[in-house]
N, C-alpha and C positions, 0 to 999 in steps of 0.2 A: 475446286474440288476436283481429286485426282480419280485417276479410271486405272482398272487392270489392264495392261498389256498381254496378248496372247502368249500361252505359255510354250515354251521351248526358246533356245537359243540363250536364255538368259538365267543367270545364278538367282538365287531366292533372295538375295541381300539387294540385288538391284532392281526387283520387281516394284511395281507401284501398287499398292492398295488402296481401295476407293476409302475414301474419308467419309464417314456417316454423321460427323458431329458439325454443328453449326459454329461457324467463328463468330463468338460473342466478343471479340475485343471491339468491332466499331460500335456495336451496341453501347457497350461500357463506356466507351469516349464520348457518343452523343450524350446520355445520361450525365455524366459529368459536366459537361459544357454546359448543359440545363440547368443542373444544380447551380453552379455559378452563376449563371445567368439572373435565374430567381433569387440566390442570396443577396447579389448587389441591387437587385430592383425593388424587393420588398421594402427596404426601410425608406426608399425614394417615394413610396405611396402614401404614406403618414405625413399629416401636418405637423411642424415641428416648431410652431410658434410657443414661447414659454406662457401658458395662461394657467393661473390657480384655479381650477374649477372647484366650483363646491360639491359637495358629495351628495347623492339621493339614495333613496331605499325604494325607490319605484322600481318596477320589473322593467327592465331593459326591452327595447323595442328592437326589432330586425333592422340592419343596418342596409341602406341601399346600395348597390354595386358601385355607383360613382356619385357621392354625397358632395354637394357645395357646402363649405364650411364659411361662414363669414364670423370674423373674429373680433373681439373689442378687447384691444389690449388695456394693460394698466393706465397708460398714458392717453386713453380714449380714442388712439387713432383706430381706423377701421383694415382689415385685411381681408381679402378673399383668397381662401387658400394659405399661401403663405406671401402673397403680393401685396403691399401697402396701398390702400385706394383710398382717396380723399372722398369726403361725405358727399359732396355735389356730383361727382363722378360713380357714385355706388350703382345707381340704377342703370346708367349707360354701361358699366363694366358687366352688370348682372346680364344685362340684355345681349352682350356679346358673347357669351357662353352659348355654344350651339346646344348642347345637351341638358341645359336648362330652360324649362318652359316656365310661363307663369304657374303652371298647375303641380309643377314638383316642387317640393319643400326645400327651404333654406334651413340649415343646420347653423344656429346660432349658439356662438362660443365666448362668452364673457367671463371676465378675470373676476374673480372673487370681490377685488376692490372696486369694481364699477359701480358706480352710484346707480341704484334701481331707476331713477328718472332718465338717465343715459340709455339705458337698455330700451327703455320703453320710447325714447325718442329714435334709435335706430330702428325699432319694429314699425313705427309710426312713418319714418322714409320708406320702408319696405313697401309699405300697405300703398301708400301713394304713388308708388311706382308699379303697383298692379301684383306685386309679390304677396299674397294674402295667405299662402301656406308656409309656415315656418316654425321649427321645433326647437327647444332649448337643450342645449346640451350639458350634463354633468357627469361627474365621475361616479361609477357604482360603488357603492358603499353603504353603511348605517349612517343615516343622519343625526347630527349631534342632538344631544337632550335638547329640549325643548323646542324642537324643529317640527315640521309636519304636523301642526295644531295639537301638539302634545303640551299640556302644561306643565311647568316646572314643579318639582316636589316643595319647594318653596313657596310658589304661590298659591298653595292650597289653603284655605282658612283654617 
């Protein structure tokens, strides 16, 4: 910030005037750096396993800050987040996550091609390990005809 020098002895073009404006260049630089950081970090915070989730017309619930996703892939292998886990090491791996307690829900993502019995087996593994709170994940959308307990038009007498 500049200041005025006492009058006298200087020409008008050599005098320094006091600047009353804020220099916003450093502020803009910081904002651009933060924007770039968030643009790079946002895609990394999602789960990118290719799973064909079924759709549901249920009202979506509020998503927690740090959900723990357990995915059942089409080849019936398990993954926590994006890390593949063996079935016998599932509970040990879940116990090793510090922010996940037995009272926090585990979000189960199962591919559409996974048999229902396999989903129940994974839920039973979780129950035996003490994880009794779990939620099933589906895509938002309209359920296909005949789903959600609605009979098909062809089934009417």
